[in-house]
Structures are given as structure tokens and as C-alpha cells.
LUMROMI-883071 format. One record per residue (C-alpha): chain; residue number from 1; x, y, z; residue in one letter. Coordinates in nm, 3 decimals. Example, Ala and Ser with C-alpha at 12.3 -4.5 7.8 and 13.67 -1.06 7.14 Angstrom:
2
- A  1  1.230  -0.450  0.780  A $
- A  2  1.367  -0.106  0.714  S $
This chain:
390
- A  1  6.541  7.928  9.770  M $
- A  2  6.491  7.978  9.396  K $
- A  3  6.649  8.325  9.416  K $
- A  4  6.946  8.184  9.606  L $
- A  5  6.999  7.919  9.339  R $
- A  6  6.973  8.178  9.063  Q $
- A  7  7.227  8.404  9.237  A $
- A  8  7.467  8.111  9.277  A $
- A  9  7.437  8.025  8.908  V $
- A  10  7.499  8.388  8.809  E $
- A  11  7.817  8.400  9.020  K $
- A  12  7.953  8.070  8.889  L $
- A  13  8.131  8.207  8.575  P $
- A  14  8.325  8.477  8.762  I $
- A  15  8.421  8.232  9.038  F $
- A  16  8.532  7.976  8.779  L $
- A  17  8.729  8.231  8.577  I $
- A  18  8.911  8.362  8.884  M $
- A  19  8.988  8.004  8.985  F $
- A  20  9.129  7.921  8.642  L $
- A  21  9.332  8.243  8.630  I $
- A  22  9.483  8.167  8.969  S $
- A  23  9.551  7.806  8.870  L $
- A  24  9.719  7.898  8.542  I $
- A  25  9.924  8.188  8.684  M $
- A  26  10.035  7.982  8.984  S $
- A  27  10.161  7.705  8.758  I $
- A  28  10.434  7.950  8.660  E $
- A  29  10.541  8.015  9.022  S $
- A  30  10.808  7.741  9.047  P $
- A  31  10.894  7.772  8.677  V $
- A  32  10.995  8.134  8.606  F $
- A  33  11.302  8.166  8.832  T $
- A  34  11.488  7.853  8.713  P $
- A  35  11.376  7.928  8.354  F $
- A  36  11.532  8.276  8.378  A $
- A  37  11.843  8.136  8.546  A $
- A  38  11.880  7.900  8.249  G $
- A  39  11.945  8.208  8.032  F $
- A  40  12.224  8.319  8.266  G $
- A  41  12.018  8.561  8.475  A $
- A  42  12.176  8.636  8.815  T $
- A  43  11.977  8.671  9.137  S $
- A  44  11.988  9.051  9.100  I $
- A  45  11.864  9.034  8.740  L $
- A  46  11.584  8.795  8.836  I $
- A  47  11.488  9.040  9.113  G $
- A  48  11.484  9.320  8.855  M $
- A  49  11.266  9.109  8.623  M $
- A  50  11.014  9.047  8.900  L $
- A  51  11.026  9.412  9.004  S $
- A  52  10.980  9.534  8.646  F $
- A  53  10.684  9.298  8.604  G $
- A  54  10.530  9.425  8.924  S $
- A  55  10.592  9.786  8.819  M $
- A  56  10.410  9.716  8.492  S $
- A  57  10.133  9.559  8.699  D $
- A  58  10.116  9.868  8.920  L $
- A  59  10.087  10.107  8.623  V $
- A  60  9.818  9.888  8.469  G $
- A  61  9.627  9.871  8.799  N $
- A  62  9.613  10.250  8.826  L $
- A  63  9.495  10.279  8.466  M $
- A  64  9.243  9.998  8.507  A $
- A  65  9.034  10.141  8.792  G $
- A  66  8.878  10.444  8.615  P $
- A  67  8.844  10.248  8.287  L $
- A  68  8.657  9.964  8.459  V $
- A  69  8.419  10.210  8.628  D $
- A  70  8.355  10.382  8.295  R $
- A  71  8.342  10.102  8.036  F $
- A  72  8.236  9.797  8.238  G $
- A  73  8.402  9.489  8.379  K $
- A  74  8.368  9.216  8.117  K $
- A  75  8.587  9.386  7.855  L $
- A  76  8.877  9.417  8.099  F $
- A  77  8.845  9.054  8.205  I $
- A  78  8.825  8.895  7.860  I $
- A  79  9.076  9.103  7.662  L $
- A  80  9.367  9.056  7.906  P $
- A  81  9.312  8.679  7.899  L $
- A  82  9.367  8.663  7.523  F $
- A  83  9.664  8.902  7.532  V $
- A  84  9.826  8.720  7.823  S $
- A  85  9.776  8.384  7.653  G $
- A  86  9.967  8.506  7.349  G $
- A  87  10.246  8.651  7.564  L $
- A  88  10.284  8.329  7.764  F $
- A  89  10.320  8.135  7.438  I $
- A  90  10.582  8.390  7.329  A $
- A  91  10.784  8.302  7.644  H $
- A  92  10.860  7.969  7.481  G $
- A  93  11.037  8.142  7.191  F $
- A  94  11.275  8.369  7.388  V $
- A  95  11.647  8.329  7.325  S $
- A  96  11.797  8.548  7.599  N $
- A  97  11.722  8.708  7.934  S $
- A  98  11.659  9.051  7.773  R $
- A  99  11.363  8.920  7.573  E $
- A  100  11.231  8.740  7.881  L $
- A  101  11.262  9.065  8.081  F $
- A  102  11.034  9.261  7.845  F $
- A  103  10.788  8.976  7.783  L $
- A  104  10.738  8.931  8.156  H $
- A  105  10.671  9.305  8.196  G $
- A  106  10.422  9.313  7.908  L $
- A  107  10.238  9.012  8.046  N $
- A  108  10.208  9.167  8.393  E $
- A  109  10.077  9.490  8.237  F $
- A  110  9.807  9.298  8.047  A $
- A  111  9.698  9.104  8.356  M $
- A  112  9.689  9.424  8.565  A $
- A  113  9.353  9.517  8.408  F $
- A  114  9.195  9.183  8.490  L $
- A  115  9.213  9.162  8.871  I $
- A  116  9.045  9.499  8.954  P $
- A  117  8.774  9.423  8.697  A $
- A  118  8.712  9.075  8.838  A $
- A  119  8.695  9.195  9.200  F $
- A  120  8.466  9.482  9.099  T $
- A  121  8.232  9.242  8.922  L $
- A  122  8.233  9.003  9.218  L $
- A  123  8.162  9.283  9.468  S $
- A  124  7.833  9.351  9.288  G $
- A  125  7.685  9.024  9.416  Y $
- A  126  7.658  9.123  9.783  A $
- A  127  7.400  9.322  9.979  K $
- A  128  7.588  9.359  10.308  N $
- A  129  7.920  9.303  10.489  R $
- A  130  7.856  8.936  10.564  R $
- A  131  7.767  8.848  10.205  Q $
- A  132  8.063  9.052  10.081  Q $
- A  133  8.297  8.868  10.315  G $
- A  134  8.150  8.533  10.219  K $
- A  135  8.190  8.600  9.845  N $
- A  136  8.550  8.710  9.896  M $
- A  137  8.615  8.406  10.114  A $
- A  138  8.466  8.166  9.857  I $
- A  139  8.680  8.326  9.589  N $
- A  140  8.976  8.295  9.823  G $
- A  141  8.905  7.926  9.882  I $
- A  142  8.889  7.855  9.510  L $
- A  143  9.205  8.050  9.431  T $
- A  144  9.378  7.886  9.728  T $
- A  145  9.287  7.540  9.599  I $
- A  146  9.444  7.654  9.274  A $
- A  147  9.756  7.775  9.456  S $
- A  148  9.785  7.436  9.630  I $
- A  149  9.754  7.234  9.312  L $
- A  150  9.925  7.463  9.060  A $
- A  151  10.286  7.473  9.187  P $
- A  152  10.295  7.095  9.204  V $
- A  153  10.143  7.078  8.855  I $
- A  154  10.394  7.336  8.730  G $
- A  155  10.690  7.150  8.877  G $
- A  156  10.570  6.820  8.734  Q $
- A  157  10.500  6.971  8.391  L $
- A  158  10.863  7.084  8.370  V $
- A  159  10.972  6.728  8.446  V $
- A  160  10.735  6.584  8.184  W $
- A  161  10.751  6.831  7.895  I $
- A  162  11.022  7.088  7.975  G $
- A  163  11.013  7.463  8.033  Y $
- A  164  10.923  7.571  7.679  V $
- A  165  10.624  7.337  7.641  N $
- A  166  10.507  7.433  7.991  T $
- A  167  10.480  7.795  7.875  Y $
- A  168  10.293  7.681  7.563  F $
- A  169  10.050  7.495  7.792  F $
- A  170  10.002  7.801  8.016  I $
- A  171  9.934  8.029  7.719  G $
- A  172  9.684  7.793  7.557  A $
- A  173  9.501  7.756  7.889  S $
- A  174  9.469  8.135  7.919  M $
- A  175  9.317  8.161  7.573  I $
- A  176  9.067  7.882  7.647  L $
- A  177  8.967  8.060  7.969  T $
- A  178  8.911  8.378  7.766  G $
- A  179  8.683  8.188  7.526  L $
- A  180  8.481  8.056  7.823  Y $
- A  181  8.444  8.406  7.966  G $
- A  182  8.344  8.547  7.631  L $
- A  183  8.057  8.295  7.614  S $
- A  184  7.930  8.286  7.972  F $
- A  185  8.040  8.594  8.165  L $
- A  186  7.782  8.871  8.205  K $
- A  187  7.806  9.230  8.321  E $
- A  188  7.671  9.296  8.669  R $
- A  189  7.506  9.609  8.804  H $
- A  190  7.592  9.681  9.165  F $
- A  191  7.349  9.588  9.438  I $
- A  192  7.578  9.672  9.730  V $
- A  193  7.434  9.927  9.971  K $
- A  194  7.617  10.256  9.982  E $
- A  195  7.874  10.250  10.262  P $
- A  196  7.957  10.518  10.518  R $
- A  197  8.208  10.709  10.310  G $
- A  198  8.054  10.685  9.966  G $
- A  199  8.333  10.897  9.815  E $
- A  200  8.546  10.873  9.504  Q $
- A  201  8.883  10.702  9.537  V $
- A  202  9.197  10.859  9.396  S $
- A  203  9.565  10.834  9.477  L $
- A  204  9.538  11.157  9.675  M $
- A  205  9.253  11.020  9.888  R $
- A  206  9.462  10.714  9.972  V $
- A  207  9.708  10.942  10.148  F $
- A  208  9.453  11.177  10.302  T $
- A  209  9.181  10.935  10.420  T $
- A  210  9.296  10.766  10.743  P $
- A  211  9.094  10.445  10.705  E $
- A  212  9.199  10.383  10.345  L $
- A  213  9.561  10.455  10.431  K $
- A  214  9.563  10.192  10.706  L $
- A  215  9.394  9.935  10.481  I $
- A  216  9.641  9.986  10.197  Y $
- A  217  9.944  9.993  10.428  L $
- A  218  9.840  9.656  10.567  T $
- A  219  9.802  9.524  10.213  G $
- A  220  10.152  9.649  10.129  F $
- A  221  10.304  9.472  10.430  A $
- A  222  10.129  9.146  10.351  V $
- A  223  10.240  9.150  9.988  M $
- A  224  10.597  9.244  10.084  Y $
- A  225  10.612  8.930  10.298  I $
- A  226  10.445  8.727  10.024  H $
- A  227  10.689  8.864  9.766  G $
- A  228  10.992  8.757  9.970  V $
- A  229  10.854  8.404  10.000  I $
- A  230  10.764  8.392  9.630  A $
- A  231  11.123  8.490  9.545  Y $
- A  232  11.312  8.277  9.796  E $
- A  233  11.138  7.941  9.759  I $
- A  234  11.186  7.897  9.381  P $
- A  235  11.547  8.013  9.422  Y $
- A  236  11.615  7.697  9.623  L $
- A  237  11.616  7.524  9.283  T $
- A  238  11.909  7.739  9.168  V $
- A  239  12.097  7.769  9.498  E $
- A  240  12.056  7.427  9.660  K $
- A  241  11.951  7.205  9.371  G $
- A  242  11.602  7.145  9.510  V $
- A  243  11.371  7.011  9.238  S $
- A  244  11.089  7.225  9.102  T $
- A  245  10.851  6.954  9.226  L $
- A  246  10.970  7.004  9.586  N $
- A  247  10.955  7.383  9.568  T $
- A  248  10.603  7.346  9.432  G $
- A  249  10.516  7.132  9.733  Q $
- A  250  10.644  7.406  9.967  L $
- A  251  10.407  7.656  9.803  F $
- A  252  10.131  7.401  9.853  S $
- A  253  10.188  7.396  10.231  F $
- A  254  10.130  7.771  10.232  M $
- A  255  9.818  7.722  10.021  G $
- A  256  9.681  7.461  10.263  L $
- A  257  9.709  7.710  10.549  G $
- A  258  9.525  7.974  10.348  T $
- A  259  9.256  7.723  10.257  F $
- A  260  9.196  7.639  10.623  L $
- A  261  9.161  8.006  10.719  A $
- A  262  8.921  8.082  10.435  L $
- A  263  8.708  7.779  10.526  S $
- A  264  8.624  7.941  10.861  L $
- A  265  8.323  8.134  10.732  F $
- A  266  8.219  8.246  11.081  F $
- A  267  8.515  8.490  11.094  V $
- A  268  8.334  8.707  10.837  N $
- A  269  8.108  8.821  11.122  R $
- A  270  8.399  9.002  11.287  F $
- A  271  8.520  9.352  11.207  D $
- A  272  8.751  9.348  10.900  P $
- A  273  9.011  9.566  11.076  F $
- A  274  9.047  9.318  11.362  K $
- A  275  9.084  9.035  11.112  R $
- A  276  9.361  9.187  10.907  F $
- A  277  9.551  9.310  11.214  I $
- A  278  9.537  8.957  11.357  T $
- A  279  9.650  8.813  11.026  G $
- A  280  9.946  9.051  10.986  L $
- A  281  10.053  8.981  11.346  T $
- A  282  10.045  8.606  11.280  G $
- A  283  10.247  8.643  10.957  M $
- A  284  10.515  8.841  11.143  N $
- A  285  10.539  8.582  11.420  I $
- A  286  10.565  8.300  11.166  S $
- A  287  10.846  8.481  10.982  L $
- A  288  11.035  8.533  11.308  F $
- A  289  11.006  8.164  11.392  L $
- A  290  11.122  8.075  11.040  L $
- A  291  11.442  8.283  11.030  F $
- A  292  11.506  8.325  11.406  G $
- A  293  11.454  7.972  11.534  L $
- A  294  11.489  7.790  11.199  S $
- A  295  11.177  7.587  11.259  L $
- A  296  11.043  7.354  10.992  S $
- A  297  10.987  7.548  10.669  M $
- A  298  10.671  7.354  10.567  P $
- A  299  10.512  7.419  10.910  V $
- A  300  10.599  7.790  10.910  M $
- A  301  10.479  7.833  10.550  L $
- A  302  10.152  7.668  10.652  F $
- A  303  10.119  7.926  10.933  C $
- A  304  10.204  8.216  10.701  V $
- A  305  9.940  8.089  10.460  G $
- A  306  9.679  8.060  10.738  F $
- A  307  9.722  8.420  10.849  F $
- A  308  9.739  8.535  10.488  F $
- A  309  9.395  8.377  10.448  G $
- A  310  9.263  8.590  10.734  L $
- A  311  9.397  8.913  10.587  V $
- A  312  9.299  8.911  10.221  M $
- A  313  8.916  8.882  10.241  P $
- A  314  8.918  9.129  10.531  A $
- A  315  9.103  9.391  10.322  I $
- A  316  8.862  9.349  10.030  A $
- A  317  8.559  9.376  10.261  T $
- A  318  8.701  9.683  10.437  A $
- A  319  8.750  9.857  10.103  I $
- A  320  8.392  9.793  9.988  T $
- A  321  8.266  9.935  10.319  E $
- A  322  8.475  10.250  10.286  S $
- A  323  8.403  10.339  9.923  V $
- A  324  8.089  10.401  9.719  S $
- A  325  8.001  10.112  9.488  S $
- A  326  8.028  10.351  9.191  K $
- A  327  8.401  10.371  9.253  Y $
- A  328  8.483  10.010  9.337  H $
- A  329  8.686  9.984  9.017  G $
- A  330  8.915  10.264  9.134  R $
- A  331  8.930  10.121  9.485  A $
- A  332  9.033  9.775  9.374  F $
- A  333  9.267  9.925  9.115  G $
- A  334  9.451  10.113  9.388  V $
- A  335  9.443  9.801  9.605  M $
- A  336  9.605  9.596  9.328  S $
- A  337  9.861  9.874  9.270  A $
- A  338  9.957  9.869  9.638  V $
- A  339  9.993  9.490  9.621  Y $
- A  340  10.216  9.529  9.315  S $
- A  341  10.425  9.791  9.495  L $
- A  342  10.483  9.546  9.779  G $
- A  343  10.600  9.282  9.532  I $
- A  344  10.820  9.534  9.343  I $
- A  345  11.005  9.651  9.650  I $
- A  346  11.037  9.307  9.811  S $
- A  347  11.164  9.142  9.490  S $
- A  348  11.425  9.413  9.428  F $
- A  349  11.547  9.432  9.787  I $
- A  350  11.559  9.054  9.820  T $
- A  351  11.767  9.019  9.504  G $
- A  352  12.016  9.281  9.630  V $
- A  353  12.054  9.185  9.998  I $
- A  354  12.010  8.808  10.003  R $
- A  355  12.388  8.747  9.998  E $
- A  356  12.437  8.975  10.303  M $
- A  357  12.131  8.931  10.526  I $
- A  358  11.824  8.711  10.546  S $
- A  359  11.538  8.854  10.335  P $
- A  360  11.300  8.695  10.587  Y $
- A  361  11.444  8.919  10.859  F $
- A  362  11.390  9.232  10.652  I $
- A  363  11.033  9.120  10.577  A $
- A  364  10.978  9.074  10.951  F $
- A  365  11.106  9.427  11.021  V $
- A  366  10.884  9.578  10.749  V $
- A  367  10.581  9.383  10.873  G $
- A  368  10.633  9.480  11.238  M $
- A  369  10.691  9.848  11.156  F $
- A  370  10.368  9.872  10.957  I $
- A  371  10.176  9.666  11.215  L $
- A  372  10.289  9.904  11.490  T $
- A  373  10.200  10.213  11.286  Y $
- A  374  9.856  10.079  11.181  V $
- A  375  9.771  9.965  11.535  G $
- A  376  9.877  10.294  11.691  Y $
- A  377  9.691  10.500  11.429  S $
- A  378  9.373  10.298  11.475  K $
- A  379  9.387  10.347  11.853  L $
- A  380  9.423  10.723  11.801  N $
- A  381  9.129  10.729  11.556  M $
- A  382  8.911  10.534  11.802  T $
- A  383  9.011  10.767  12.085  S $
- A  384  8.919  11.077  11.881  V $
- A  385  8.579  10.928  11.789  V $
- A  386  8.506  10.851  12.156  R $
- A  387  8.602  11.202  12.264  Q $
- A  388  8.370  11.354  12.002  K $
- A  389  8.087  11.121  12.109  A $
- A  390  8.125  11.219  12.472  S $
């Protein structure tokens, strides 16, 4: 019992920091699009801004993995917090969409180093699949609570203090979080047992290792869908005059669904592959019901959020089982890069096609294509293993 308490206390700072990061970053969700539109940015330009930011994130993710494995996790958690805080404050001083374009990209690049480092540090607190899944689920619950509260807070902050002061608030909060991490966060040596593969992760191995390829493809599909939603909902403020408070509430419905899924700790007993296939299937069905039958947006967003909550911890757990703990930094770096790629492509395509065809339909097609490919490939892999065993 004493050891369990000690382990919980040791994990508290990283859980709290990831919660605060998610809370602060999500506050910007309903704010950025109307803020950019206020400088005359068109839907295509806003899509390019989001894509450029995600591209910067992708480049940073790929750089972060090897650096985290080599130099440790704490440095790449603390430093980005201070840099990002300063860049968020700088958002309040922009005078045109060009300055906002580059500031957004720089900020995403800085934050790209943080997420792989944080996940790598967190993965060192588990001894087996169940503990790994539980840690990822707890982190997911905390960040989901943040995603439920933050958009509403962000929308209300704009009403109370305006866009500029909201960015000042976000930046100051990032810097305070960095000061907390500097004081209380500690490095962690891995205690995870070596998994089956135990091999180094590189971009080449992503495309040559069947299991990793299926995991990352699923992650891409999920983030493509998420990227479309993250683009379309705030744009209701520009297109239909919906208040930032109401768009924040729509994000909160999605967060509530994710929270419910992550609260079901017993699902961590099931195979990660089955969990993320089920989740991706559910997200596709929810999208179809949203654009095809025009069912209630809050209800469908709740469903998307629920299945999203099934997928994300399962992907993280599957990666830790497929890769040696020595290379978790690279693994989570590639994972984050794939997520960024999904956001890049979805944001750009959505900005270009939204006047001609529903972005939700395209997201459904992308999701179903990848689901079919992943499911078929997994069946073939299982069949080959059975033939070799017999």
C-alpha cells in the first residue's frame, strides 16, 4: 500500500502538467479561427494557417523523439512551456494575418517537443499492459476534463476580456505551468518490461513493420476526423454567427463522450487492436449519421468523442507493446508526427473543399478506407501466423 501511494505521488506532477497543458491549449480552440478571421483571413487562409502549424508540429515531433531518448524528458517538457508562453503572449500584439501565420507555426513547433517527452515520461510508470493502459486512460480522463471545461472557458474569456487579453492569459498560464514543472517534475527511468519487438523505431520501420503501420494509419484516420471537427465547429462563429460560447459548448459535448469512454477502466483488459478498430468504426458511423441523416450535432459529437476515447489509450498502449522502452521517445515522436499529418491534411482539404462538398463526408470516406485496409491487413497477418503455427 505504501509503495502504491508513493508511485501515485511520483506520477502526480506529470499528470497535473499534462492536464494544465491540455486545459490551456484547449482554451484557444474556439478563439483562434474567429481571431484570425478578424484580420481578414479567408477560410482557405485559416486552413493554411492550421496546416502550417501542424506541419511545424510534425517536423518538431520527428526531431523530438531521438533528442528525448538521448537527453531526457524533463528538458523537453519545461523548455517548450516557457517558449510557448512567450509566443502566446506575442499573439496579442499581431497586427495582420501574416504575423499570426508565422507565430502560430512557431508555437506549434515549440509544443511539438513537449508531447512525445511527456508520453515517454508517463510510459515509464507501468510494469505491464494493464498498468500502461490505466495510466494512459487516467491521463486521457484528465485531459478530457480539460477539453470539456476549456472551450467554454475560452469562449467566455473572449466575452469578458476580448481576444487580445485572452491570449495574454493563455501565455501567462503556460509560463506558470513551466515554473511548476521546473520545481516538481523529476526524470523517470523506465520500468516497463521489454515488449515482443524490442526494436528501434525510425520512419523507415513505420513503413516496413506491419503492426506499427496499422497502428499509425489508425492514428492518422482518427486525427483526420478530429481535425475536420476542430476546423468546422469554430467556423460556425464566422459563417452562421454562432457565439464562441456556443461553439465551446459543442466541443464540450465531444469531451463528455471521451470522458465516459475513458472512465471504463475495464476495457484496458482487452487487446489494444480490438479497441482502436472498434473506436474508429464508431467514429465513422457517427460521422455518417451527422452528415447523412443530419441528426443532432451535440448527440453525434458526444458519440464521436466516446469512440475517440476508446481509440487514443489503445494506440498508446499498442505502441509501448511493440517497441523497446529505450526507444519510446522515437515511437511517441512518430506517433505525434502522424497525428500532426492528419491535422495538416484535414485542415487544408477542409479549407479548400468546404464550399463544394461536406468536409464530414470526406472525413467519413477517409476513415472507412483506412478502417477497411487496417482490418483486412490484420486478418491477413493473423491468417499467416496461424498457418505458421500449424
